N, CA, C and O atoms as a printed pandas DataFrame, in Angstrom:
     atom_number atom_name residue_name chain_id  residue_number  x_coord  y_coord  z_coord
0              1         N          MET        A               1   90.934   86.988   70.480
1              2        CA          MET        A               1   90.284   88.061   70.212
2              3         C          MET        A               1   90.614   88.919   71.538
3              4         O          MET        A               1   90.132   88.730   72.656
4              5         N          SER        A               2   91.433   89.786   71.202
5              6        CA          SER        A               2   91.422   91.057   72.526
6              7         C          SER        A               2   90.088   91.956   72.564
7              8         O          SER        A               2   89.467   92.231   71.538
8              9         N          THR        A               3   89.735   92.356   73.763
9             10        CA          THR        A               3   88.839   93.252   74.054
10            11         C          THR        A               3   88.722   94.888   73.687
11            12         O          THR        A               3   89.772   95.363   73.254
12            13         N          PRO        A               4   87.873   95.582   73.772
13            14        CA          PRO        A               4   88.271   97.093   73.000
14            15         C          PRO        A               4   89.306   97.391   74.312
15            16         O          PRO        A               4   90.523   97.446   74.135
16            17         N          ALA        A               5   88.693   97.577   75.640
17            18        CA          ALA        A               5   89.881   97.760   76.545
18            19         C          ALA        A               5   90.736   97.499   76.580
19            20         O          ALA        A               5   91.427   98.208   77.311
20            21         N          GLU        A               6   91.432   96.371   75.911
21            22        CA          GLU        A               6   92.224   96.145   76.260
22            23         C          GLU        A               6   93.408   96.735   74.423
23            24         O          GLU        A               6   94.603   97.027   74.414
24            25         N          ARG        A               7   92.558   96.703   73.351
25            26        CA          ARG        A               7   93.452   97.626   72.499
26            27         C          ARG        A               7   93.470   98.865   72.949
27            28         O          ARG        A               7   94.586   99.367   72.813
28            29         N          SER        A               8   92.610   99.632   73.479
29            30        CA          SER        A               8   92.593  100.990   73.995
30            31         C          SER        A               8   93.889  101.350   74.526
31            32         O          SER        A               8   94.528  102.379   74.308
32            33         N          ARG        A               9   94.302   99.993   75.525
33            34        CA          ARG        A               9   95.300  100.081   76.869
34            35         C          ARG        A               9   96.638   99.787   75.947
35            36         O          ARG        A               9   97.718  100.028   76.486
36            37         N          ALA        A              10   96.641   99.416   74.953
37            38        CA          ALA        A              10   97.737   99.145   74.270
38            39         C          ALA        A              10   97.983   99.848   73.206
39            40         O          ALA        A              10   98.970   99.564   72.527
40            41         N          TYR        A              11   97.283  100.724   72.910
41            42        CA          TYR        A              11   97.336  101.911   71.732
42            43         C          TYR        A              11   98.019  102.939   72.293
43            44         O          TYR        A              11   98.943  103.494   71.698
44            45         N          ARG        A              12   97.398  103.470   74.154
45            46        CA          ARG        A              12   97.875  104.539   74.993
46            47         C          ARG        A              12   99.160  103.785   74.709
47            48         O          ARG        A              12   99.663  103.775   73.585
48            49         N          ASP        A              13   99.759  103.060   75.909
49            50        CA          ASP        A              13  101.128  102.561   75.912
50            51         C          ASP        A              13  101.796  103.063   74.672
51            52         O          ASP        A              13  102.501  104.044   74.907
52            53         N          ARG        A              14  101.786  102.706   73.501
53            54        CA          ARG        A              14  101.992  102.988   72.132
54            55         C          ARG        A              14  102.508  104.268   72.223
55            56         O          ARG        A              14  103.655  104.650   71.990
56            57         N          LYS        A              15  101.456  104.941   72.616
57            58        CA          LYS        A              15  101.420  106.676   72.334
58            59         C          LYS        A              15  102.051  107.016   73.304
59            60         O          LYS        A              15  102.768  107.970   73.002
60            61         N          ARG        A              16  102.178  106.674   74.507
61            62        CA          ARG        A              16  102.857  107.296   75.452
62            63         C          ARG        A              16  104.277  107.014   75.753
63            64         O          ARG        A              16  104.875  107.632   76.633
64            65         N          GLY        A              17  104.918  105.932   74.914
65            66        CA          GLY        A              17  106.096  105.603   74.725
66            67         C          GLY        A              17  106.692  104.888   75.906
67            68         O          GLY        A              17  107.883  104.634   75.727
68            69         N          GLY        A              18  106.250  104.526   76.960
69            70        CA          GLY        A              18  106.769  104.089   78.115
70            71         C          GLY        A              18  105.807  102.746   78.068
71            72         O          GLY        A              18  104.816  102.423   77.413
72            73         N          ALA        A              19  106.680  102.074   79.194
73            74        CA          ALA        A              19  105.991  100.778   79.785
74            75         C          ALA        A              19  104.291  100.645   79.932
75            76         O          ALA        A              19  103.674  101.710   79.926
76            77         N          PRO        A              20  103.624   99.555   80.044
77            78        CA          PRO        A              20  102.075   99.481   80.586
78            79         C          PRO        A              20  102.345  100.350   82.074
79            80         O          PRO        A              20  103.394  100.690   82.621
80            81         N          ARG        A              21  100.739  100.561   82.496
81            82        CA          ARG        A              21  101.118  101.188   83.938
82            83         C          ARG        A              21  100.768  100.082   84.659
83            84         O          ARG        A              21  100.267   99.031   84.260
84            85         N          GLN        A              22  101.233  100.585   86.295
85            86        CA          GLN        A              22  101.663   99.397   86.934
86            87         C          GLN        A              22  100.567   99.664   87.876
87            88         O          GLN        A              22  100.736  100.754   88.422
88            89         N          PRO        A              23   99.088   98.815   88.408
89            90        CA          PRO        A              23   98.314   98.764   89.262
90            91         C          PRO        A              23   98.654   98.937   90.322
91            92         O          PRO        A              23   99.476   98.224   90.898
92            93         N          GLN        A              24   97.909  100.250   90.965
93            94        CA          GLN        A              24   98.110  100.482   92.613
94            95         C          GLN        A              24   98.407   99.281   93.638
95            96         O          GLN        A              24   97.970   98.205   93.230
96            97         N          PRO        A              25   98.948   99.243   94.672
97            98        CA          PRO        A              25   98.530   97.992   95.229
98            99         C          PRO        A              25   97.570   98.262   96.353
99           100         O          PRO        A              25   97.231   99.357   96.801
100          101         N          CYS        A              26   97.079   96.684   96.840
101          102        CA          CYS        A              26   96.438   97.049   97.338
102          103         C          CYS        A              26   96.022   97.715   98.728
103          104         O          CYS        A              26   97.043   97.524   99.390
104          105         N          GLY        A              27   95.189   98.337   99.501
105          106        CA          GLY        A              27   95.231   99.556  100.183
106          107         C          GLY        A              27   94.923  101.033   99.796
107          108         O          GLY        A              27   94.902  102.061  100.473
108          109         N          THR        A              28   94.746  100.846   98.786
109          110        CA          THR        A              28   94.901  102.141   98.114
110          111         C          THR        A              28   93.245  102.605   97.685
111          112         O          THR        A              28   92.390  101.720   97.660
112          113         N          LEU        A              29   92.957  103.714   97.430
113          114        CA          LEU        A              29   91.695  103.929   96.616
114          115         C          LEU        A              29   91.586  103.477   95.095
115          116         O          LEU        A              29   90.528  103.145   94.561
116          117         N          ALA        A              30   92.653  103.506   94.560
117          118        CA          ALA        A              30   92.597  102.957   93.136
118          119         C          ALA        A              30   92.340  101.428   93.069
119          120         O          ALA        A              30   91.707  100.910   92.149
120          121         N          ALA        A              31   92.975  100.619   94.297
121          122        CA          ALA        A              31   92.745   99.213   94.264
122          123         C          ALA        A              31   91.344   98.964   94.718
123          124         O          ALA        A              31   90.742   98.106   94.073
124          125         N          TYR        A              32   90.699   99.546   95.707
125          126        CA          TYR        A              32   89.522   99.561   95.849
126          127         C          TYR        A              32   88.597   99.444   94.822
127          128         O          TYR        A              32   87.817   98.496   94.731
128          129         N          ARG        A              33   88.671  100.641   93.824
129          130        CA          ARG        A              33   87.910  100.770   92.246
130          131         C          ARG        A              33   88.067   99.656   91.683
131          132         O          ARG        A              33   87.080   99.025   91.304
132          133         N          ARG        A              34   89.375   99.167   91.506
133          134        CA          ARG        A              34   89.537   98.023   90.663
134          135         C          ARG        A              34   88.934   96.597   90.906
135          136         O          ARG        A              34   88.688   95.799   90.001
136          137         N          HIS        A              35   88.706   96.356   92.377
137          138        CA          HIS        A              35   88.189   95.246   92.790
138          139         C          HIS        A              35   86.475   95.377   92.189
139          140         O          HIS        A              35   85.722   94.502   91.762
140          141         N          GLU        A              36   86.253   97.031   92.398
141          142        CA          GLU        A              36   84.557   97.271   92.130
142          143         C          GLU        A              36   84.519   96.793   90.757
143          144         O          GLU        A              36   83.622   96.015   90.434
144          145         N          ARG        A              37   85.469   97.203   89.837
145          146        CA          ARG        A              37   85.364   97.015   88.617
146          147         C          ARG        A              37   85.136   95.402   88.299
147          148         O          ARG        A              37   84.141   94.886   87.790
148          149         N          ALA        A              38   86.191   94.847   88.692
149          150        CA          ALA        A              38   86.441   93.556   88.573
150          151         C          ALA        A              38   85.132   92.582   88.914
151          152         O          ALA        A              38   85.031   91.399   88.589
152          153         N          GLN        A              39   84.112   93.406   89.679
153          154        CA          GLN        A              39   82.886   93.100   90.378
154          155         C          GLN        A              39   83.284   91.509   91.440
155          156         O          GLN        A              39   82.822   90.384   91.255
156          157         N          GLU        A              40   84.007   91.836   92.235
157          158        CA          GLU        A              40   84.960   91.165   93.115
158          159         C          GLU        A              40   84.854   91.803   94.362
159          160         O          GLU        A              40   84.671   93.020   94.376
160          161         N          ALA        A              41   84.968   90.975   95.740
161          162        CA          ALA        A              41   84.976   91.867   97.053
162          163         C          ALA        A              41   85.909   92.211   97.281
163          164         O          ALA        A              41   86.875   91.483   97.051
164          165         N          PRO        A              42   86.104   93.643   97.911
165          166        CA          PRO        A              42   87.479   94.056   97.815
166          167         C          PRO        A              42   88.037   93.395   99.169
167          168         O          PRO        A              42   87.291   92.716   99.874
168          169         N          CYS        A              43   89.461   93.637   99.521
169          170        CA          CYS        A              43   90.451   93.119  100.202
170          171         C          CYS        A              43   89.760   94.199  101.524
171          172         O          CYS        A              43   89.014   95.157  101.322
172          173         N          GLN        A              44   90.388   93.585  103.223
173          174        CA          GLN        A              44   90.342   94.121  104.081
174          175         C          GLN        A              44   90.878   96.043  104.178
175          176         O          GLN        A              44   90.447   97.060  104.722
176          177         N          ALA        A              45   92.321   95.567  103.067
177          178        CA          ALA        A              45   93.139   96.955  103.015
178          179         C          ALA        A              45   92.249   97.835  102.289
179          180         O          ALA        A              45   91.844   98.901  102.753
180          181         N          CYS        A              46   91.927   97.349  101.063
181          182        CA          CYS        A              46   90.835   98.298  100.206
182          183         C          CYS        A              46   89.941   98.627  100.864
183          184         O          CYS        A              46   89.465   99.703  100.501
184          185         N          LYS        A              47   89.363   98.076  101.893
185          186        CA          LYS        A              47   88.284   98.808  102.394
186          187         C          LYS        A              47   88.742  100.076  103.322
187          188         O          LYS        A              47   88.613  101.268  103.044
188          189         N          ALA        A              48   89.287   99.524  104.445
189          190        CA          ALA        A              48   90.367  100.494  104.747
190          191         C          ALA        A              48   90.139  101.744  104.343
191          192         O          ALA        A              48   89.492  102.618  104.919
192          193         N          ALA        A              49   90.830  101.795  103.091
193          194        CA          ALA        A              49   91.400  102.700  102.378
194          195         C          ALA        A              49   90.169  103.333  101.771
195          196         O          ALA        A              49   90.364  104.540  101.627
196          197         N          HIS        A              50   89.111  102.997  101.410
197          198        CA          HIS        A              50   88.000  103.226  100.964
198          199         C          HIS        A              50   87.210  104.371  102.350
199          200         O          HIS        A              50   86.914  105.565  102.401
200          201         N          ALA        A              51   87.144  103.513  103.049
201          202        CA          ALA        A              51   86.642  104.006  104.767
202          203         C          ALA        A              51   87.039  105.256  105.022
203          204         O          ALA        A              51   86.130  106.057  105.243
204          205         N          GLU        A              52   88.579  105.808  105.069
205          206        CA          GLU        A              52   89.028  106.271  105.431
206          207         C          GLU        A              52   88.757  107.610  104.159
207          208         O          GLU        A              52   88.567  108.764  104.542
208          209         N          HIS        A              53   88.771  107.350  103.058
209          210        CA          HIS        A              53   88.419  108.600  101.581
210          211         C          HIS        A              53   86.819  108.914  102.003
211          212         O          HIS        A              53   86.268  109.927  101.573
212          213         N          GLN        A              54   86.259  108.154  102.704
213          214        CA          GLN        A              54   85.011  108.592  102.928
214          215         C          GLN        A              54   84.777  109.713  104.126
215          216         O          GLN        A              54   84.191  110.793  104.055
216          217         N          ARG        A              55   85.356  109.160  105.114
217          218        CA          ARG        A              55   85.727  109.948  106.444
218          219         C          ARG        A              55   85.926  111.540  106.042
219          220         O          ARG        A              55   85.289  112.501  106.475
220          221         N          ALA        A              56   87.087  111.522  105.008
221          222        CA          ALA        A              56   87.869  112.636  104.854
222          223         C          ALA        A              56   86.734  113.409  103.710
223          224         O          ALA        A              56   86.294  114.557  103.771
224          225         N          LEU        A              57   86.491  112.501  102.829
225          226        CA          LEU        A              57   85.122  113.489  102.369
226          227         C          LEU        A              57   84.037  114.179  102.870
227          228         O          LEU        A              57   83.572  115.276  102.562
228          229         N          TYR        A              58   83.663  113.246  103.804
229          230        CA          TYR        A              58   82.610  113.653  104.789
230          231         C          TYR        A              58   83.026  114.938  105.963
231          232         O          TYR        A              58   82.230  115.805  106.324
232          233         N          ALA        A              59   83.693  114.879  106.183
233          234        CA          ALA        A              59   84.947  116.092  107.252
234          235         C          ALA        A              59   84.808  117.330  106.302
235          236         O          ALA        A              59   84.351  118.415  106.662
236          237         N          LYS        A              60   85.264  117.030  105.033
237          238        CA          LYS        A              60   85.404  118.463  104.061
238          239         C          LYS        A              60   83.813  118.516  104.184
239          240         O          LYS        A              60   83.377  119.104  105.174
240          241         N          ARG        A              61   83.155  118.120  103.537
241          242        CA          ARG        A              61   81.412  118.685  103.669
242          243         C          ARG        A              61   81.118  119.423  104.686
243          244         O          ARG        A              61   80.676  120.563  104.554
244          245         N          LYS        A              62   81.301  118.938  105.666
245          246        CA          LYS        A              62   81.073  119.514  106.882
246          247         C          LYS        A              62   81.714  120.685  107.746
247          248         O          LYS        A              62   81.398  121.202  108.817
248          249         N          GLY        A              63   82.967  120.932  106.644
249          250        CA          GLY        A              63   83.842  121.637  107.419
250          251         C          GLY        A              63   84.503  121.709  108.858
251          252         O          GLY        A              63   84.464  122.604  109.703
252          253         N          ARG        A              64   85.203  120.313  108.857
253          254        CA          ARG        A              64   85.764  120.031  110.016
254          255         C          ARG        A              64   87.430  119.747  109.973
255          256         O          ARG        A              64   88.037  119.476  111.009
């Protein structure tokens, strides 16, 4: 039996008419969030990507 998320993903793929999406490689913010959704510890590359993203947000908020 498939989960609701799997059924939704399969439906989106059929409607789009293309191949299933490929996950972003580790070392990106998307991969960091994928680790979080899976409730697993993020790898070092993903931690670095998240830290860089947070630094950029902070700098933007502070007007730097």
